[in-house]
C-alpha positions as CSV (number, residue, x, y, z in Angstrom):
1,X,0.0,0.0,0.0
2,X,2.9,2.4,0.8
3,X,4.5,1.6,-2.5
4,X,1.3,2.4,-4.3
5,X,0.9,5.7,-2.5
6,X,4.5,6.6,-3.2
7,X,4.0,5.8,-6.9
8,X,0.9,8.0,-7.0
9,X,2.8,10.9,-5.4
10,X,5.6,10.6,-7.9
11,X,3.2,10.6,-10.8
12,X,1.4,13.6,-9.5
13,X,4.7,15.4,-8.9
14,X,5.8,14.8,-12.5
15,X,2.4,15.7,-13.8
16,X,2.5,19.0,-11.9
17,X,5.9,20.0,-13.1
18,X,5.2,19.1,-16.7
19,X,1.7,20.7,-16.7
20,X,2.6,24.1,-15.2
21,X,6.1,24.5,-16.8
22,X,6.1,22.9,-20.2
23,X,2.3,22.6,-20.6
24,X,1.8,26.3,-19.9
25,X,3.5,27.1,-23.3
26,X,0.7,25.7,-25.4
27,X,-2.2,24.8,-23.0
28,X,-4.6,27.2,-21.2
29,X,-3.3,26.2,-17.8
30,X,-4.3,28.4,-14.8
31,X,-0.7,28.7,-13.6
32,X,2.6,28.8,-15.4
33,X,6.2,28.4,-14.1
34,X,9.1,29.8,-16.1
35,X,12.8,30.5,-15.4
36,X,14.5,33.7,-16.5
37,X,17.5,33.2,-18.8
38,X,18.7,36.7,-19.5
39,X,19.0,40.3,-18.2
40,X,16.3,41.9,-20.2
41,X,14.2,42.4,-17.0
42,X,17.1,43.3,-14.7
43,X,16.9,44.2,-11.8
44,X,13.2,43.3,-11.5
45,X,14.0,39.7,-12.6
46,X,17.4,38.1,-12.6
47,X,18.7,35.0,-14.5
48,X,17.6,31.8,-12.8
49,X,14.6,33.4,-11.1
50,X,11.4,31.3,-11.1
51,X,8.6,33.3,-12.5
52,X,5.0,32.5,-11.4
53,X,2.2,33.5,-13.9
54,X,-1.5,33.4,-13.7
55,X,-3.6,32.8,-16.8
56,X,-4.9,36.0,-18.4
57,X,-8.4,34.6,-18.5
58,X,-8.2,34.5,-14.7
59,X,-6.3,37.7,-13.9
60,X,-6.7,40.4,-16.6
61,X,-3.6,42.5,-17.4
62,X,-3.1,46.2,-18.0
63,X,-0.3,48.5,-19.1
64,X,2.6,48.4,-16.7
65,X,2.1,44.7,-15.7
66,X,4.8,42.1,-16.4
67,X,3.4,39.5,-18.8
68,X,4.5,36.3,-20.4
69,X,3.9,35.7,-24.1
70,X,5.0,32.8,-26.3
71,X,6.2,33.0,-29.9
72,X,6.2,29.2,-30.2
73,X,6.4,26.2,-27.9
74,X,10.1,26.7,-27.3
75,X,10.2,30.5,-26.9
76,X,8.4,32.4,-24.2
77,X,9.3,36.0,-23.1
78,X,8.8,37.7,-19.8
79,X,8.6,41.5,-20.4
80,X,6.7,44.5,-19.2
81,X,3.5,45.6,-21.1
82,X,4.0,49.2,-22.4
83,X,0.9,49.6,-24.6
84,X,-2.1,47.5,-25.3
85,X,-5.3,47.8,-27.4
86,X,-7.9,45.4,-28.8
87,X,-5.6,44.3,-31.6
88,X,-1.9,44.4,-30.6
89,X,0.4,45.0,-27.6
90,X,3.9,46.4,-27.2
91,X,6.3,45.1,-24.5
92,X,9.7,46.0,-23.3
93,X,12.4,44.6,-21.0
94,X,13.2,46.9,-18.1
95,X,16.9,46.7,-19.0
96,X,16.4,46.8,-22.8
97,X,17.0,50.1,-24.6
98,X,14.0,49.9,-26.8
99,X,10.5,48.3,-27.2
100,X,9.9,44.9,-28.6
101,X,8.1,44.5,-31.9
102,X,4.3,44.5,-31.6
103,X,2.6,41.2,-30.7
104,X,-1.0,40.1,-30.9
105,X,-2.9,40.2,-27.7
106,X,-3.8,36.5,-28.2
107,X,-0.1,35.5,-27.6
108,X,-0.1,36.9,-24.1
109,X,-0.7,33.8,-21.9
110,X,0.1,34.8,-18.3
111,X,0.3,37.8,-16.0
112,X,3.3,37.6,-13.6
113,X,2.2,37.6,-10.0
114,X,5.5,36.7,-8.3
115,X,9.0,35.4,-8.6
116,X,11.4,33.2,-6.5
117,X,15.2,33.7,-6.7
118,X,17.3,30.8,-7.9
119,X,19.1,30.2,-4.6
120,X,15.7,29.6,-2.9
121,X,13.7,27.6,-5.4
122,X,16.4,25.3,-6.7
123,X,17.4,23.8,-3.3
124,X,13.8,23.4,-2.4
125,X,13.2,21.6,-5.7
126,X,16.2,19.4,-5.3
127,X,15.1,18.5,-1.7
128,X,11.6,17.6,-2.9
129,X,13.0,15.4,-5.6
130,X,15.2,13.6,-3.1
131,X,12.3,13.2,-0.7
132,X,9.9,11.9,-3.3
133,X,12.2,9.8,-5.6
134,X,15.0,8.8,-3.2
135,X,13.5,8.4,0.3
136,X,16.1,7.5,2.9
137,X,15.5,4.6,5.2
138,X,16.5,5.8,8.7
139,X,17.8,2.4,9.5
140,X,20.1,2.1,6.5
141,X,21.1,5.7,6.1
142,X,23.6,6.3,3.2
143,X,24.2,2.5,2.9
144,X,21.1,2.3,0.6
145,X,22.0,1.9,-3.1
146,X,22.8,5.1,-5.0
147,X,21.8,7.4,-2.1
148,X,25.3,8.5,-1.3
149,X,26.2,9.0,-4.9
150,X,23.0,11.0,-5.5
151,X,23.8,13.3,-2.5
152,X,27.4,13.9,-3.7
153,X,26.2,14.7,-7.2
154,X,23.5,17.1,-5.9
155,X,25.9,18.9,-3.6
156,X,28.3,19.3,-6.5
157,X,25.4,20.7,-8.7
158,X,24.3,23.1,-6.0
159,X,27.8,24.5,-5.5
160,X,28.3,25.1,-9.2
161,X,24.9,26.7,-9.6
162,X,25.5,28.9,-6.6
163,X,28.8,30.1,-8.0
164,X,27.2,30.6,-11.4
165,X,24.3,32.6,-9.9
166,X,26.4,34.8,-7.5
167,X,29.4,35.6,-9.7
168,X,28.3,35.2,-13.3
169,X,24.6,35.4,-13.8
170,X,24.0,38.2,-11.3
171,X,26.4,40.6,-13.1
172,X,24.5,42.2,-16.0
173,X,26.2,43.6,-19.1
174,X,26.7,47.3,-19.5
175,X,23.4,49.1,-20.2
176,X,23.3,50.4,-23.8
177,X,21.2,53.4,-24.4
178,X,20.0,53.8,-28.0
179,X,18.4,57.1,-29.0
180,X,14.9,56.1,-30.2
181,X,13.5,57.5,-33.4
182,X,10.2,59.2,-32.7
183,X,7.3,60.4,-34.9
184,X,4.3,62.4,-33.9
185,X,1.6,64.4,-35.6
186,X,2.3,68.2,-35.7
187,X,-0.8,69.6,-37.5
188,X,-3.7,68.8,-39.8
189,X,-4.8,71.6,-42.2
190,X,-6.5,72.3,-45.5
191,X,-5.7,74.8,-48.2
192,X,-7.5,76.3,-51.2
193,X,-10.9,75.3,-50.0
194,X,-10.2,71.6,-49.2
195,X,-8.4,71.1,-52.5
196,X,-5.2,70.3,-50.6
197,X,-5.0,68.5,-47.3
198,X,-1.8,68.9,-45.3
199,X,-0.6,66.3,-42.8
200,X,2.5,67.6,-40.9
201,X,4.7,65.3,-38.8
202,X,7.4,65.8,-36.1
203,X,10.2,63.4,-36.9
204,X,13.3,62.6,-34.9
205,X,15.9,60.3,-36.3
206,X,13.5,59.4,-39.2
207,X,12.7,60.6,-42.7
208,X,9.9,60.0,-45.1
209,X,10.8,58.2,-48.2
210,X,7.5,58.0,-49.9
211,X,3.8,57.2,-49.8
212,X,2.8,53.6,-50.3
213,X,-0.9,54.1,-50.0
214,X,-3.4,56.9,-49.6
215,X,-7.1,56.3,-49.1
216,X,-10.1,58.6,-48.4
217,X,-12.7,56.9,-46.2
218,X,-16.2,58.0,-45.1
219,X,-18.4,55.3,-43.8
220,X,-18.8,52.8,-46.7
221,X,-17.1,55.1,-49.2
222,X,-13.4,54.4,-50.0
223,X,-11.5,56.4,-52.7
224,X,-7.9,56.5,-53.7
225,X,-6.2,59.9,-53.4
226,X,-5.9,61.4,-56.8
227,X,-2.5,63.1,-56.1
228,X,-0.1,63.3,-53.1
229,X,3.3,64.7,-52.6
230,X,6.0,64.4,-49.9
231,X,7.3,67.9,-48.8
232,X,9.9,67.3,-46.2
233,X,8.0,66.2,-43.1
234,X,4.6,67.1,-44.7
235,X,2.3,65.0,-46.9
236,X,0.2,67.1,-49.3
237,X,-2.9,65.2,-50.5
238,X,-5.2,66.4,-53.3
239,X,-8.6,64.6,-52.9
240,X,-10.5,64.0,-56.2
241,X,-13.5,66.2,-56.7
242,X,-15.7,63.1,-57.1
243,X,-15.0,62.2,-53.5
244,X,-16.3,65.5,-52.2
245,X,-19.4,65.1,-54.4
246,X,-20.0,61.7,-52.9
247,X,-19.8,63.1,-49.4
248,X,-22.2,65.9,-50.4
249,X,-24.7,63.7,-52.1
250,X,-24.8,61.3,-49.0
251,X,-25.1,64.2,-46.5
252,X,-21.7,63.3,-45.0
253,X,-19.2,65.8,-43.6
254,X,-16.6,63.7,-41.8
255,X,-13.9,61.5,-43.5
256,X,-10.6,60.0,-42.8
257,X,-7.3,60.1,-44.7
258,X,-5.5,56.8,-44.3
259,X,-1.8,57.0,-45.1
260,X,0.8,54.3,-45.3
261,X,4.2,55.9,-45.4
262,X,7.6,54.3,-46.2
263,X,10.2,55.5,-43.7
264,X,13.9,55.0,-43.7
265,X,13.5,52.8,-40.6
266,X,10.1,51.1,-41.2
267,X,6.6,51.8,-42.2
268,X,4.0,54.2,-40.6
269,X,0.3,53.7,-41.0
270,X,-1.9,56.5,-39.8
271,X,-5.6,57.6,-39.9
272,X,-6.3,61.3,-39.8
273,X,-9.9,62.8,-39.3
274,X,-11.2,65.8,-41.2
275,X,-14.6,67.5,-41.3
276,X,-16.0,69.6,-44.1
277,X,-18.3,72.4,-43.0
278,X,-20.9,72.5,-45.8
279,X,-22.2,76.1,-46.3
280,X,-25.3,77.4,-48.1
281,X,-24.5,79.6,-51.1
282,X,-24.2,83.3,-50.3
283,X,-26.7,85.5,-52.1
284,X,-26.7,89.2,-51.8
285,X,-27.8,92.3,-53.9
286,X,-25.0,94.8,-54.3
287,X,-24.8,97.8,-56.6
288,X,-27.7,96.7,-58.8
289,X,-26.3,93.2,-59.1
290,X,-27.4,89.9,-57.7
291,X,-24.2,88.2,-56.4
292,X,-24.2,84.4,-55.9
293,X,-21.2,82.7,-54.3
294,X,-20.5,79.0,-53.7
295,X,-18.1,78.5,-50.7
296,X,-18.1,74.7,-51.1
297,X,-15.7,72.3,-53.0
298,X,-18.8,70.9,-54.8
299,X,-21.2,72.4,-57.4
300,X,-24.5,73.9,-56.2
301,X,-27.6,73.6,-58.4
302,X,-29.5,76.8,-58.9
303,X,-33.0,75.8,-59.9
304,X,-33.8,79.2,-61.2
305,X,-34.6,82.8,-60.2
306,X,-37.5,85.2,-60.7
307,X,-37.6,89.0,-60.6
308,X,-40.7,91.1,-60.0
309,X,-40.0,94.8,-60.6
310,X,-42.5,97.7,-60.5
311,X,-42.8,101.4,-60.3
312,X,-45.0,102.9,-57.6
313,X,-46.6,106.4,-57.8
314,X,-45.8,108.2,-54.6
315,X,-48.9,110.4,-54.9
316,X,-51.5,107.7,-55.6
317,X,-49.6,104.8,-54.0
318,X,-50.6,102.8,-57.0
319,X,-48.4,100.6,-59.1
320,X,-47.9,102.2,-62.4
321,X,-45.7,99.6,-64.2
322,X,-44.8,96.0,-63.5
323,X,-42.1,93.8,-65.1
324,X,-41.7,90.1,-64.3
325,X,-38.8,88.1,-65.4
326,X,-37.9,84.4,-64.9
327,X,-34.7,82.6,-65.7
328,X,-33.9,78.9,-65.9
329,X,-31.4,77.4,-63.6
330,X,-27.6,76.8,-63.8
331,X,-24.8,75.2,-61.9
332,X,-22.7,77.3,-59.5
333,X,-19.3,75.6,-59.7
334,X,-17.1,75.1,-56.6
335,X,-15.9,78.4,-55.2
336,X,-17.5,80.3,-58.1
337,X,-19.0,83.7,-57.7
338,X,-21.5,84.8,-60.4
339,X,-23.1,88.2,-60.9
340,X,-26.5,88.9,-62.4
341,X,-27.2,92.4,-63.7
342,X,-30.2,94.1,-62.2
343,X,-29.6,97.6,-63.6
344,X,-32.6,97.3,-66.0
345,X,-35.1,96.9,-63.1
346,X,-37.6,99.5,-62.0
347,X,-37.6,101.4,-58.7
348,X,-38.6,98.5,-56.6
349,X,-37.7,94.9,-57.2
350,X,-38.0,91.5,-55.5
351,X,-35.7,88.7,-56.4
352,X,-36.5,85.1,-55.6
353,X,-33.8,82.4,-56.0
354,X,-34.4,78.7,-55.6
355,X,-31.5,76.3,-55.1
356,X,-30.7,72.7,-53.9
357,X,-28.5,72.3,-50.9
358,X,-27.8,68.9,-49.2
359,X,-30.7,67.3,-51.1
360,X,-33.1,69.9,-49.9
361,X,-34.7,72.8,-51.8
362,X,-34.3,76.3,-50.4
363,X,-35.8,79.7,-51.4
364,X,-34.0,83.0,-51.0
365,X,-35.8,86.4,-51.4
366,X,-34.1,89.7,-51.7
367,X,-35.3,93.3,-52.3
368,X,-33.7,96.0,-54.5
369,X,-34.9,99.6,-54.1
370,X,-33.8,102.5,-56.2
371,X,-34.0,106.2,-55.4
């Protein structure tokens, strides 16, 4: 019965070690045990430390936590989480000069909750191995087969590991500081009535080589930029007139410029929001002229206009003469200003203009009085 119990304990011991050390690399185990093999997390973690991780489905992680992610079954990394969103995460070793390449959030398997130094966990592990697999009979002591040899070997192993830990592994290499290239957005602007979009960057240690892709996106609408140009740290984008017409016809004002830039040290993908303020056409009567101005980058349809002009007798207060004139419509081109002569009208005139704006019909009425 004792032999059977001993065998069960040995099997459970081996199962525990394999499940939570090796199995944690590819199975969703609640706990994971890993040993540190480098100085990337020095001095938080040192080579030989036993790291204890809790599955991320049990203990959620956040920026600043130390996490464990696995690239494959043989390579797992213990680093600090610097940035995380719904798609990717960026980590960094405390002793490393720069961030790691982005990883998917699915590859993060554990959140580190504690660590045990090598000089503590290794003797305990060796002692447990001896106790479970090489139990000593008090009556026989070291006279049992292989017990003395096992102790001598383990003492030799512990001495060498202690020397390695204290004098070799605990001395990190010189910290190398590498100036990191940085990129940030300086300004977003438009020129010439939205005919040119300007995206200005602040670059340190980087330069823009070219534009790999330029897209204009508004809800379900996606259009290629018609022209773009690199001007130092600025990207000048000329959206096609058809894109603005699509926005206008669909009563949309917000859109995004998506750029994929080729840099001398990588690729930058950015999305930049813009909003067009659609404005009604400006109609005003000045110096016997009807002036119509379109402040938008799309054409405005003028349905037509009508003029009713008359002369009023100041003595009788009766209308002596009436002239009515109607004109068919026309298209007021983007940023166009058009003048209609009203010098021929009589002393008092009313001008009615109908136009379409944002798929609705509007009527404007103005009065012209002559002395």
